[in-house]
N, C-alpha and C positions, 0 to 999 in steps of 0.2 A: 504493500500500500504506500502511495506517495504521501509523505509527511511534510507539511509546510515547515520551512526552516524558521520563519518568523511569523508569529501570531500576535496580533494586536487586539485588545479587548476593551470595549467601552462598557464598563460595569454599571449598568443602569437598572433602576427599579427598587433600590433599597427602601426609599420612603414609601412607595406604593405597596411594597411587600408588607411593611409594618402597618400601614393604614388598613389594609385588607384584613388584618388580624386584630385590629383595635389597639395597636401598640403605638408608641410615640416614634417619630422618624428616627431618632438616635438609635433605637433598638434595631431598626433595620440595618443601619450602618455596622453595628456590632456583629450582627448575624452575617453581614456581607464579608467581614474580615475573615470569618471562618472559611468561606469559599476561596478566598485568595490563597490561603495555605494549601488547600486541597488541589486547586487548579495549577499552582506552581509546580507541585510535586508530580501531578499527573502529566503535565506538559513535558517535564524532564524525562519521565518514564517513557513517554511516547517518542522521544528523540528530537523534540523541538529544540532549536538552537537559541532562539531569542523569544522572550515573552514580554510584550509591552502592555502595561496596564494603565489605562487613563484614570489616574487616581484623584486628581484635583485640577480643574481648569482655571484659567485666568478669570472666567466669568463666575466661578463658584464663590468668589469672595463676597458676592452680593447676597448670599444666603443669610438667614438669621445668625446673629453673632454667636449665640449659644451653640448652634449646630456646628459652625465653623470651628469654634474653640474645642468642641468635643472631638471633631475630626482630627485636628492637629495633635491633641493629647493622645488620641488613639493610635495615630501613626507612629509617634515617638515610642509609646509603650509597647506596641506590637513588634516594632522593629527591634527594640531592645531584647524582647523575649525570644524572637525568632532568629536573631543574627547567628548564634552558634549553630543552629540547625541548618541554616542556609550554607554556612561554611562547611559543615560536616558532609553536606550533600553536594559539594563541589559547585555550588551555584554562585555566580558572580553578580554583584549588585551594580546597577547603572542608573544614573539619574538624567532625565531630559526635561528641561523647562527653564524658566527664568529664575534667577536667584534674587533679583531685585523684588522687594516687597514681601518676600517669604520670611516667616518667623525664624530667628536664628537657632532656636532650639530644634526645630525640624531640620534645618540645613545641617546642623552639627551631627544629628543622628544619621542623616543620609550620608554625609561625608565619612563618618566612622564606618558605615557599612561598606562603602566603596573601597576604603583603604583596607578593611579587614578581609575582604573577599577578592582583592585584586589579582591574586595569584591563582584563582580557581579557573578551571578549564571547561566546566560543564555549562548548563543553561545560563544564559544572561537574562537576569530579571531587570527589565528596564522600566522604571517608574516615571510616568509622565506626570509631573507635579508642577503646579503653577504654570501650566502649559496652555498655549493657544496657537493654533496653526498659522493664522495670519500674522500674529506677533512674531512667531519664529521666522517667517520669511522676511519680515521687515528688519528684524535684528540681523539676519544673515546679510541682507543688502547693505545695512549700515556698516557691518564689520568688513565686508568686501570693499566698500567705498573707502573706509579708513586705510585698509591695506593698499588700495589703489593710489590714494593721495600720498602715502608714505613710501611708495615705490616698492612695496613688498609683493604687489600683484600687478598683472598686466591685463588690460581689457581683452586683448586678442587671445589670451589663454583661458578665458572664462567659458566653461561648458557645464553640462549637468553634473559631471563627476566632481569638478573643482568647486562648483557652487554648493554641492552637498556637504562639503567639509565645513561649511559655515553654519550648518543646521545643528540643532540641539542633539540630533541623533548621529552626529559624526562618528564614523567607525562601525556603525551597525548597518546590516543589509536592510533594504526596504521590506515591509511586511508582504507576505504571500497571502495571508488570510486576515480579514477583519471580522471580528465577532461583536455584535451588539445585542445585549439582552433587553428584555422588557417590552418588546414589540415595536419600539420606535425604529423608523427606517431613515435615519440621517446620520451624518458623521460628526456633527456638532463641533466644527472647527478643530478636528483632530487629524494630525498628520496629513495635511492637505497636499504637500509635495510628495510624501513618501507612499501614499496610497494609490498612485496613478494606475498601477496595474494589479492591485490586490483583488482577490476574490472576496465578496461580501457575503456574510452569513448572519441573518437576523432570526432571532428566536423570541417567542412570547414569554419565555421563562424570565422571571425577575432574577436579578443577580444572586440573591440568597438561595435560590433554587437551582442555580446552575452548577451541577455536580460534575465529577470526573466523567460520568457516563454521558452527560450532555456535551462535554468537550470532545469525547470520542465520536459522538454523532456528527459534530461539526467537522472534524477532521476527515471522517469518512465521506461526508458530502463534498468536501474539497477534493478528495482523492478521485472522485467520480467526474470531475469537471475537466474540460480541455482548455488549457491556457494558451492563447495564441499571440499575445503581446503585439496585436495589430497585424499579424500575419494571417495567412489563410491556411486552415487545417488541410493537410494533404488529402485526407479522406473526402472532405467536402469539395475539394478542388476537382475531383473526378466526377462529381454528380452534377 
């Protein structure tokens, strides 16, 4: 079976999962954290090389202050608890997103995880935090412009490969498969450049209900598709 080398997931539906059960939204986020641990290990077992999780967008800061505060505390707490397990399972931590405006306590926890796991050679767990696709492209343009003005770059050398080095995901392959939970069918400003040729998989399952079996279902669906990258499939060409 063909396994996607890079899976990106929009983990959506925590709040609605909680509401459907008469619980507060924060309880949905707590339950969603449990799925993260399960999916990370399931992806590694499947042979996935990179798993990108859309953890917190630049737009999420507009949510209620108490919810944002709880999310920040939860991220720091969970990462502290799971860091040793990540390391023991040969998982390498990676961060994609803007550092500006992010709480120092969260950045310190992320930086510690990156440093602690930097020698690992298994699954790369890429956390998209304080992330926005349009902002990423604008930041990349600004950084390239700065290098251009400083003589560190030349306009004639700019192509897709060289531009990609200015993105938050520098060093990572583009996703082969995007998964979004909760029934929503949009990408919500996520990896706008990188998803150009990714396969999309949408499921009605809320994120807290997205188990390892659901991940396997998505991977099997991916394996049954024909990826053409703008070319014509040889079989279709004959018909």
